[in-house]
N, CA and C atoms as an extended XYZ file, in Angstrom:
324
Properties=species:S:1:pos:R:3:atomname:S:1:resname:S:1:resid:I:1 pbc="F F F"
N         0.854       -1.179        0.000 N   MET     1
C         0.000        0.000        0.000 CA  MET     1
C         0.899        1.240        0.000 C   MET     1
N         0.568        2.242       -0.867 N   GLY     2
C         1.368        3.455       -0.964 CA  GLY     2
C         0.974        4.481        0.083 C   GLY     2
N         1.616        5.608       -0.022 N   ARG     3
C         1.329        6.693        0.914 CA  ARG     3
C         0.612        7.818        0.166 C   ARG     3
N        -0.151        8.587        0.909 N   CYS     4
C        -0.916        9.692        0.332 CA  CYS     4
C         0.048       10.791       -0.108 C   CYS     4
N        -0.158       11.308       -1.324 N   SER     5
C         0.701       12.380       -1.823 CA  SER     5
C         0.348       13.731       -1.199 C   SER     5
N        -0.834       13.835       -0.599 N   VAL     6
C        -1.281       15.090        0.002 CA  VAL     6
C        -0.748       15.245        1.418 C   VAL     6
N        -0.898       14.193        2.243 N   CYS     7
C        -0.522       14.324        3.653 CA  CYS     7
C         0.487       13.272        4.115 C   CYS     7
N         0.933       12.402        3.220 N   ASP     8
C         1.940       11.378        3.508 CA  ASP     8
C         1.465       10.346        4.525 C   ASP     8
N         0.137       10.187        4.664 N   ASP     9
C        -0.389        9.132        5.532 CA  ASP     9
C        -0.348        7.800        4.792 C   ASP     9
N        -0.328        6.687        5.534 N   PRO    10
C        -0.206        5.379        4.883 CA  PRO    10
C        -1.538        4.820        4.373 C   PRO    10
N        -2.330        5.628        3.678 N   PHE    11
C        -3.522        5.103        3.020 CA  PHE    11
C        -3.643        5.779        1.661 C   PHE    11
N        -4.442        5.253        0.764 N   PRO    12
C        -4.491        5.755       -0.609 CA  PRO    12
C        -4.838        7.240       -0.685 C   PRO    12
N        -4.255        7.924       -1.652 N   ALA    13
C        -4.462        9.361       -1.830 CA  ALA    13
C        -5.928        9.688       -2.093 C   ALA    13
N        -6.641        8.809       -2.793 N   SER    14
C        -8.048        9.089       -3.094 CA  SER    14
C        -8.873        9.192       -1.814 C   SER    14
N        -8.562        8.349       -0.811 N   ASP    15
C        -9.265        8.427        0.472 CA  ASP    15
C        -8.963        9.746        1.173 C   ASP    15
N        -7.709       10.158        1.140 N   CYS    16
C        -7.298       11.396        1.805 CA  CYS    16
C        -7.955       12.603        1.134 C   CYS    16
N        -7.958       12.619       -0.199 N   GLU    17
C        -8.561       13.740       -0.920 CA  GLU    17
C       -10.064       13.822       -0.655 C   GLU    17
N       -10.732       12.683       -0.572 N   GLN    18
C       -12.161       12.675       -0.249 CA  GLN    18
C       -12.391       13.212        1.162 C   GLN    18
N       -11.522       12.819        2.077 N   PHE    19
C       -11.637       13.284        3.456 CA  PHE    19
C       -11.438       14.799        3.524 C   PHE    19
N       -10.434       15.317        2.808 N   LEU    20
C       -10.190       16.762        2.793 CA  LEU    20
C       -11.380       17.500        2.179 C   LEU    20
N       -11.968       16.932        1.138 N   HIS    21
C       -13.137       17.537        0.507 CA  HIS    21
C       -14.310       17.593        1.491 C   HIS    21
N       -14.505       16.539        2.252 N   ILE    22
C       -15.577       16.507        3.255 CA  ILE    22
C       -15.331       17.564        4.320 C   ILE    22
N       -14.093       17.704        4.750 N   ILE    23
C       -13.753       18.723        5.756 CA  ILE    23
C       -14.040       20.120        5.207 C   ILE    23
N       -13.662       20.387        3.956 N   GLN    24
C       -13.902       21.697        3.351 CA  GLN    24
C       -15.402       21.988        3.241 C   GLN    24
N       -16.175       21.001        2.827 N   ARG    25
C       -17.627       21.186        2.725 CA  ARG    25
C       -18.243       21.429        4.097 C   ARG    25
N       -17.785       20.682        5.089 N   THR    26
C       -18.295       20.849        6.453 CA  THR    26
C       -18.004       22.255        6.966 C   THR    26
N       -16.803       22.747        6.709 N   GLU    27
C       -16.429       24.096        7.145 CA  GLU    27
C       -17.271       25.148        6.424 C   GLU    27
N       -17.507       24.964        5.133 N   ALA    28
C       -18.332       25.911        4.378 CA  ALA    28
C       -19.765       25.931        4.905 C   ALA    28
N       -20.306       24.766        5.215 N   ILE    29
C       -21.664       24.681        5.765 CA  ILE    29
C       -21.725       25.333        7.139 C   ILE    29
N       -20.702       25.131        7.953 N   ARG    30
C       -20.657       25.736        9.287 CA  ARG    30
C       -20.641       27.258        9.182 C   ARG    30
N       -19.816       27.801        8.276 N   LYS    31
C       -19.741       29.257        8.105 CA  LYS    31
C       -21.064       29.823        7.581 C   LYS    31
N       -21.674       29.124        6.632 N   ALA    32
C       -22.955       29.585        6.089 CA  ALA    32
C       -24.042       29.559        7.158 C   ALA    32
N       -24.056       28.519        7.974 N   SER    33
C       -25.049       28.418        9.057 CA  SER    33
C       -24.864       29.541       10.067 C   SER    33
N       -23.616       29.866       10.386 N   ALA    34
C       -23.344       30.960       11.324 CA  ALA    34
C       -23.810       32.291       10.737 C   ALA    34
N       -23.584       32.501        9.442 N   ALA    35
C       -24.017       33.740        8.798 CA  ALA    35
C       -25.539       33.851        8.792 C   ALA    35
N       -26.224       32.761        8.495 N   VAL    36
C       -27.694       32.762        8.497 CA  VAL    36
C       -28.223       33.036        9.901 C   VAL    36
N       -27.603       32.434       10.910 N   ALA    37
C       -28.031       32.658       12.294 CA  ALA    37
C       -27.853       34.121       12.686 C   ALA    37
N       -26.751       34.737       12.245 N   GLN    38
C       -26.504       36.143       12.561 CA  GLN    38
C       -27.543       37.038       11.879 C   GLN    38
N       -27.836       36.771       10.622 N   ILE    39
C       -28.844       37.553        9.896 CA  ILE    39
C       -30.217       37.387       10.541 C   ILE    39
N       -30.552       36.161       10.930 N   HIS    40
C       -31.841       35.891       11.571 CA  HIS    40
C       -31.947       36.641       12.904 C   HIS    40
N       -30.877       36.630       13.691 N   ALA    41
C       -30.891       37.330       14.980 CA  ALA    41
C       -31.052       38.832       14.776 C   ALA    41
N       -30.346       39.391       13.793 N   LYS    42
C       -30.451       40.822       13.514 CA  LYS    42
C       -31.876       41.176       13.089 C   LYS    42
N       -32.493       40.325       12.276 N   ARG    43
C       -33.869       40.557       11.829 CA  ARG    43
C       -34.839       40.512       13.007 C   ARG    43
N       -34.652       39.535       13.916 N   GLN    44
C       -35.528       39.436       15.085 CA  GLN    44
C       -35.411       40.679       15.958 C   GLN    44
N       -34.199       41.183       16.141 N   ILE    45
C       -33.994       42.387       16.951 CA  ILE    45
C       -34.703       43.570       16.304 C   ILE    45
N       -34.519       43.748       15.000 N   ASN    46
C       -35.170       44.865       14.306 CA  ASN    46
C       -36.688       44.752       14.346 C   ASN    46
N       -37.213       43.551       14.152 N   ASP    47
C       -38.664       43.356       14.221 CA  ASP    47
C       -39.197       43.694       15.607 C   ASP    47
N       -38.473       43.266       16.647 N   THR    48
C       -38.890       43.546       18.021 CA  THR    48
C       -38.861       45.041       18.301 C   THR    48
N       -37.798       45.722       17.886 N   LEU    49
C       -37.709       47.168       18.103 CA  LEU    49
C       -38.811       47.905       17.346 C   LEU    49
N       -39.085       47.493       16.115 N   ASN    50
C       -40.139       48.151       15.341 CA  ASN    50
C       -41.512       47.917       15.951 C   ASN    50
N       -41.742       46.733       16.504 N   THR    51
C       -43.018       46.439       17.147 CA  THR    51
C       -43.174       47.287       18.398 C   THR    51
N       -42.106       47.388       19.168 N   ARG    52
C       -42.158       48.124       20.427 CA  ARG    52
C       -42.261       49.625       20.189 C   ARG    52
N       -41.466       50.143       19.271 N   ASN    53
C       -41.366       51.582       19.084 CA  ASN    53
C       -42.316       52.128       18.026 C   ASN    53
N       -42.754       51.293       17.101 N   GLY    54
C       -43.575       51.771       16.002 CA  GLY    54
C       -42.725       52.509       14.987 C   GLY    54
N       -43.298       52.846       13.859 N   PRO    55
C       -42.531       53.551       12.833 CA  PRO    55
C       -42.237       54.984       13.251 C   PRO    55
N       -41.137       55.536       12.761 N   ASP    56
C       -40.780       56.928       13.035 CA  ASP    56
C       -41.507       57.799       12.015 C   ASP    56
N       -42.514       58.527       12.469 N   ILE    57
C       -43.292       59.352       11.545 CA  ILE    57
C       -43.053       60.834       11.773 C   ILE    57
N       -42.028       61.187       12.554 N   SER    58
C       -41.783       62.601       12.826 CA  SER    58
C       -41.511       63.365       11.535 C   SER    58
N       -40.802       62.752       10.581 N   SER    59
C       -40.544       63.439        9.316 CA  SER    59
C       -41.816       63.527        8.471 C   SER    59
N       -42.729       62.576        8.627 N   ASP    60
C       -43.984       62.606        7.872 CA  ASP    60
C       -44.820       63.819        8.250 C   ASP    60
N       -44.758       64.217        9.511 N   LYS    61
C       -45.567       65.346        9.972 CA  LYS    61
C       -45.016       66.676        9.467 C   LYS    61
N       -43.815       66.654        8.872 N   LYS    62
C       -43.209       67.879        8.359 CA  LYS    62
C       -43.317       67.967        6.837 C   LYS    62
N       -44.138       67.113        6.236 N   LEU    63
C       -44.292       67.140        4.784 CA  LEU    63
C       -44.912       68.455        4.335 C   LEU    63
N       -44.498       68.915        3.175 N   ALA    64
C       -45.028       70.163        2.631 CA  ALA    64
C       -46.436       69.929        2.085 C   ALA    64
N       -47.289       70.921        2.279 N   ILE    65
C       -48.636       70.865        1.716 CA  ILE    65
C       -48.490       70.764        0.195 C   ILE    65
N       -49.255       69.870       -0.406 N   GLY    66
C       -49.166       69.648       -1.843 CA  GLY    66
C       -48.272       68.473       -2.217 C   GLY    66
N       -47.568       67.918       -1.222 N   SER    67
C       -46.723       66.749       -1.479 CA  SER    67
C       -47.584       65.565       -1.878 C   SER    67
N       -46.992       64.659       -2.651 N   GLU    68
C       -47.689       63.422       -2.976 CA  GLU    68
C       -47.377       62.400       -1.892 C   GLU    68
N       -48.424       61.770       -1.352 N   VAL    69
C       -48.268       60.780       -0.280 CA  VAL    69
C       -49.014       59.508       -0.657 C   VAL    69
N       -48.597       58.417       -0.053 N   ARG    70
C       -49.302       57.142       -0.212 CA  ARG    70
C       -49.973       56.824        1.115 C   ARG    70
N       -51.079       56.082        1.047 N   VAL    71
C       -51.885       55.785        2.229 CA  VAL    71
C       -52.031       54.273        2.353 C   VAL    71
N       -51.880       53.762        3.593 N   TRP    72
C       -52.066       52.330        3.846 CA  TRP    72
C       -53.514       52.083        4.219 C   TRP    72
N       -54.145       51.142        3.530 N   ARG    73
C       -55.514       50.739        3.845 CA  ARG    73
C       -55.503       49.242        4.097 C   ARG    73
N       -56.151       48.820        5.170 N   GLU    74
C       -56.153       47.403        5.550 CA  GLU    74
C       -56.608       46.509        4.404 C   GLU    74
N       -57.636       46.924        3.690 N   SER    75
C       -58.192       46.059        2.641 CA  SER    75
C       -57.407       46.118        1.333 C   SER    75
N       -56.785       47.258        1.028 N   LYS    76
C       -56.146       47.440       -0.275 CA  LYS    76
C       -54.629       47.537       -0.214 C   LYS    76
N       -54.053       47.682        0.980 N   GLY    77
C       -52.606       47.903        1.078 CA  GLY    77
C       -52.285       49.361        0.770 C   GLY    77
N       -51.113       49.611        0.193 N   TRP    78
C       -50.699       50.977       -0.128 CA  TRP    78
C       -51.458       51.465       -1.347 C   TRP    78
N       -52.034       52.661       -1.247 N   THR    79
C       -52.733       53.275       -2.370 CA  THR    79
C       -52.193       54.679       -2.563 C   THR    79
N       -52.445       55.241       -3.721 N   GLY    80
C       -51.970       56.587       -3.996 CA  GLY    80
C       -51.047       56.580       -5.200 C   GLY    80
N       -50.394       57.652       -5.428 N   PRO    81
C       -50.188       58.799       -4.548 CA  PRO    81
C       -51.388       59.750       -4.547 C   PRO    81
N       -51.550       60.421       -3.397 N   PHE    82
C       -52.586       61.422       -3.217 CA  PHE    82
C       -51.913       62.735       -2.834 C   PHE    82
N       -52.591       63.846       -3.087 N   ARG    83
C       -52.042       65.161       -2.759 CA  ARG    83
C       -52.389       65.512       -1.311 C   ARG    83
N       -51.363       65.918       -0.546 N   LEU    84
C       -51.539       66.303        0.856 CA  LEU    84
C       -52.138       67.705        0.922 C   LEU    84
N       -53.251       67.831        1.652 N   ILE    85
C       -53.959       69.106        1.770 CA  ILE    85
C       -53.611       69.813        3.076 C   ILE    85
N       -53.573       69.051        4.182 N   GLU    86
C       -53.385       69.661        5.510 CA  GLU    86
C       -52.802       68.629        6.470 C   GLU    86
N       -51.974       69.113        7.421 N   VAL    87
C       -51.452       68.269        8.497 CA  VAL    87
C       -51.718       68.986        9.807 C   VAL    87
N       -52.375       68.281       10.745 N   SER    88
C       -52.612       68.885       12.060 CA  SER    88
C       -52.579       67.789       13.117 C   SER    88
N       -51.626       67.892       14.035 N   GLY    89
C       -51.499       66.892       15.095 CA  GLY    89
C       -51.221       65.518       14.527 C   GLY    89
N       -52.056       64.550       14.881 N   GLY    90
C       -51.879       63.183       14.411 CA  GLY    90
C       -52.701       62.857       13.185 C   GLY    90
N       -53.297       63.878       12.573 N   ASN    91
C       -54.135       63.656       11.396 CA  ASN    91
C       -53.604       64.426       10.199 C   ASN    91
N       -54.015       63.987        9.031 N   CYS    92
C       -53.749       64.750        7.822 CA  CYS    92
C       -54.961       64.618        6.908 C   CYS    92
N       -55.047       65.523        5.968 N   VAL    93
C       -56.134       65.501        4.994 CA  VAL    93
C       -55.494       65.342        3.623 C   VAL    93
N       -55.998       64.381        2.853 N   VAL    94
C       -55.484       64.158        1.504 CA  VAL    94
C       -56.629       64.249        0.504 C   VAL    94
N       -56.283       64.586       -0.722 N   ASP    95
C       -57.255       64.667       -1.810 CA  ASP    95
C       -57.332       63.298       -2.470 C   ASP    95
N       -58.458       62.601       -2.254 N   VAL    96
C       -58.677       61.279       -2.846 CA  VAL    96
C       -59.773       61.419       -3.894 C   VAL    96
N       -59.374       61.408       -5.145 N   ASP    97
C       -60.325       61.510       -6.260 CA  ASP    97
C       -61.247       62.719       -6.123 C   ASP    97
N       -60.669       63.867       -5.781 N   GLY    98
C       -61.447       65.096       -5.673 CA  GLY    98
C       -62.142       65.296       -4.342 C   GLY    98
N       -62.071       64.328       -3.436 N   ARG    99
C       -62.693       64.459       -2.113 CA  ARG    99
C       -61.600       64.600       -1.066 C   ARG    99
N       -61.843       65.424       -0.069 N   HIS   100
C       -60.895       65.552        1.041 CA  HIS   100
C       -61.188       64.456        2.052 C   HIS   100
N       -60.164       63.674        2.381 N   GLN   101
C       -60.358       62.556        3.303 CA  GLN   101
C       -59.374       62.681        4.460 C   GLN   101
N       -59.899       62.563        5.699 N   ASP   102
C       -59.054       62.592        6.895 CA  ASP   102
C       -58.334       61.262        7.037 C   ASP   102
N       -57.039       61.331        7.308 N   ILE   103
C       -56.217       60.141        7.506 CA  ILE   103
C       -55.534       60.280        8.860 C   ILE   103
N       -55.546       59.226        9.646 N   LEU   104
C       -54.911       59.211       10.959 CA  LEU   104
C       -53.509       58.646       10.821 C   LEU   104
N       -52.512       59.361       11.396 N   PHE   105
C       -51.160       58.809       11.435 CA  PHE   105
C       -51.173       57.567       12.315 C   PHE   105
N       -50.352       56.566       11.973 N   ALA   106
C       -50.329       55.300       12.718 CA  ALA   106
C       -49.929       55.510       14.164 C   ALA   106
N       -48.889       56.287       14.412 N   THR   107
C       -48.451       56.606       15.773 CA  THR   107
C       -48.051       58.058       15.797 C   THR   107
N       -47.821       58.547       16.968 N   GLY   108
C       -47.328       59.905       16.977 CA  GLY   108
C       -47.760       60.655       18.157 C   GLY   108
């Protein structure tokens, strides 16, 4: 029986090369799993913070009158753009198909 040309062990080179290939694949899978776990943890943290704090709408309340805005509706999702008519406190008024409609900010 010859010796391995890769590591000089007393078993066939084909066995050694297969073993090295398995080690490389295992290491690649381990690194990929660690990266996925890190991304998942970061996503969970961001989701938790967004749930707790809500969206930051302070800049939304400073929109210029006449700006185009989109509106979230439970049944339809995002709709618009609509023209902003007025902003006061936690409410705004938008022009929806020629009608003025009051919209409540989500938080604020």
